[in-house]
C-alpha positions, 0 to 999 in steps of 0.5 A, spaced: 524 411 260 524 407 253 522 401 256 516 404 260 514 407 253 515 401 250 510 397 255 505 403 255 505 402 247 504 395 248 498 395 253 494 400 249 495 396 243 492 390 247 486 393 249 485 395 242 485 388 240 480 386 245 475 391 243 475 389 236 474 382 238 469 383 242 465 387 237 466 382 232 463 377 237 457 381 238 455 382 231 455 374 230 451 373 236 443 372 234 440 376 237 433 374 241 427 375 235 433 374 230 432 370 223 434 363 227 428 364 232 423 366 225 425 360 221 419 355 220 418 348 220 420 344 214 416 344 207 414 337 205 410 335 198 404 331 200 399 327 195 392 326 198 390 319 197 383 317 195 380 311 192 379 310 184 378 305 179 384 301 177 384 296 172 388 290 174 393 286 169 398 281 169 404 280 165 405 273 163 411 270 158 408 266 152 409 263 144 405 264 138 402 258 135 398 258 129 391 257 129 390 250 125 397 246 122 397 241 117 403 237 115 403 235 107 404 228 106 403 223 100 398 218 101 400 214 095 408 212 093 411 215 087 416 220 083 415 227 084 414 230 077 412 237 079 411 242 085 406 247 084 406 252 089 411 258 091 414 257 098 412 262 103 405 263 099 398 263 100 394 256 099 387 254 099 384 248 101 384 243 095 390 247 091 394 241 088 401 242 091 405 236 088 404 232 082 406 224 082 407 220 077 400 217 075 402 212 070 401 206 074 395 209 077 392 210 071 393 203 069 390 200 075 384 204 074 383 201 067 385 194 069 380 195 075 374 198 070 376 191 065 375 187 071 368 190 072 366 189 065 368 182 065 364 181 072 358 184 069 358 180 063 358 174 066 353 176 071 348 178 065 349 171 062 348 167 068 342 172 070 339 169 063 340 162 065 337 163 071 331 166 069 330 160 064 331 155 069 326 158 074 321 156 069 323 149 067 324 147 074 317 148 075 315 143 069 321 138 071 324 140 065 331 141 069 333 138 076 332 142 082 339 142 083 341 145 077 337 150 078 340 151 085 347 151 082 345 156 077 342 161 082 348 160 086 353 162 081 348 168 079 349 171 086 357 170 086 357 173 079 354 179 082 358 179 088 364 180 083 360 185 080 361 189 087 368 187 088 370 190 082 366 196 083 370 197 089 376 195 086 375 201 081 373 206 086 380 204 090 384 205 083 380 211 082 382 214 089 389 212 088 389 216 082 386 222 085 392 221 091 397 223 086 395 230 086 397 232 093 393 237 095 392 243 100 388 240 107 387 247 109 387 255 107 394 258 110 401 260 109 405 254 106 413 254 108 419 251 104 418 245 101 422 238 103 422 235 096 424 237 089 421 234 083 424 227 081 424 225 089 421 218 090 416 219 096 412 213 099 404 213 102 404 216 109 412 217 110 414 220 117 417 226 114 412 232 111 413 234 104 411 241 107 407 245 112 401 249 112 399 253 117 393 258 118 396 265 121 390 269 122 387 269 127 393 266 131 393 263 138 398 266 144 399 260 149 402 263 156 402 259 163 400 262 170 401 259 177 396 256 180 396 259 186 395 266 182 389 263 179 386 262 186 388 269 189 384 271 183 378 267 184 378 269 191 378 276 190 373 275 185 368 271 190 369 277 195 367 282 190 374 286 190 375 285 183 370 285 177 370 283 170 370 290 167 363 288 163 366 285 157 365 278 157 371 276 155 378 278 158 382 283 153 389 281 152 395 286 149 402 284 147 409 286 148 413 283 142 421 281 143 423 288 141 419 291 147 414 294 142 407 293 143 403 289 138 397 294 134 391 289 135 388 287 142 386 279 143 381 276 148 382 270 153 379 264 150 380 259 155 384 256 161 387 249 161 383 244 166 388 241 169 395 243 173 401 241 170 405 237 176 412 239 174 411 246 174 404 248 178 402 252 172 396 253 168 396 254 161 392 260 158 390 261 151 389 267 148 387 269 140 389 275 136 387 278 129 394 277 124 391 280 118 398 282 116 402 276 118 406 280 123 406 274 128 409 268 126 409 261 130 414 260 135 415 267 136 416 269 144 412 275 146 409 278 153 402 277 154 399 282 158 392 279 161 386 283 164 385 280 171 379 285 173 377 292 175 378 294 182 372 299 183 376 302 190 384 302 189 388 306 192 394 308 188 401 312 192 407 314 188 413 309 189 417 315 191 413 315 197 414 308 200 420 305 203 422 299 207 424 298 214 429 294 217 424 288 217 422 289 210 415 292 211 412 297 206 412 304 210 409 310 208 410 317 212 404 321 213 402 328 216 397 327 221 394 331 227 397 337 229 401 337 222 406 332 225 409 326 221 407 319 222 410 312 220 404 308 217 406 300 215 402 299 209 400 293 205 403 294 198 400 289 194 403 291 186 406 296 182 402 300 177 406 304 173 410 309 178 405 307 183 404 301 188 397 299 189 395 299 197 390 295 200 391 297 207 394 302 212 392 308 209 385 311 209 381 316 204 384 323 205 391 321 208 396 326 206 402 321 204 409 325 204 413 324 197 417 330 197 422 332 202 423 325 206 430 326 207 429 332 211 424 329 216 423 323 221 416 321 225 414 326 230 417 332 227 412 338 225 412 340 218 409 344 213 405 340 207 404 343 200 401 339 195 406 335 191 407 338 183 409 332 179 406 326 175 399 324 177 398 317 177 393 315 172 386 313 174 386 308 169 393 305 170 394 298 169 399 294 172 403 287 172 403 282 177 409 284 181 409 284 188 413 290 191 
């Protein structure tokens, strides 16, 4: 009887467990018309593509060079007696920089002046003699040969006078050269000599260097291939010069900061460097505070032109396929995702400049890309984020 009672209790307990498990399973099952049935398509953020005016620029590396550079060299030899400038200061053309001992040159001037006076006295005597002989030869008081000799001696004396004047002028010039002057206005660097040093005429080592630092030049190089591409873009009307006549240039300094003054592109070299295949461009910048120094490394942002109908797409909406081609996901007909191959020319800030593959009004997906794939229906909502500036400027970088 005990075994029958125990069996009955176990049977009742098993039935109770089966009932509990059945009830739980029914609660976990999704009934028809429940939450899963009412869940909609995934939501994605989109940006509507539209043409806008885009200013294109190219970032090129270069160095600062002075507008004018003059090496100060002595034109006569001698001992430096004085240095008459402050190193690192500003000098004007004609300012005396060094004084060379003038004693020997002053003596040379005095000697040349005396030689000229002697030649003039000799010529005076011969001139009077020639005048008398000219009258006497007409009455045969002197022979014609004597007159001819006197006339020739007078001409030689007059030539000696001209030679003496030239020698005196040369001596004066050499004396003036003992005062070594600044050839141009500008900033002067350190002196290579001190008082007491012996210098020679036209020596190889300059005494000092004078440079004009306002304005300054920035010399940069650009590949000839890029220059040809720009010319073709202008020829096809894809780019315009911005209506300013000369291309504007901005500078980024070595520490990454921007230079406060804008410059202009002056010219490009008329030949291509064979070893590098590049062309040198020269820009001019105002430098009133002498902030830019010759030899300084800079990055010049040169304005290429303006594209009137440029299309900008945020970089987060552009990816690459396995072939390396730029692609974008677009919400197409019936709100279905489509994949487009695009021609992304270059980066502009946080966007790509797209030449082909997209049309005005296309909705490019920039948010929620990880949750979707081509062919999936989605719900498109405007992307709320940093807008792409219409007047963005770009560096010459290929995606």
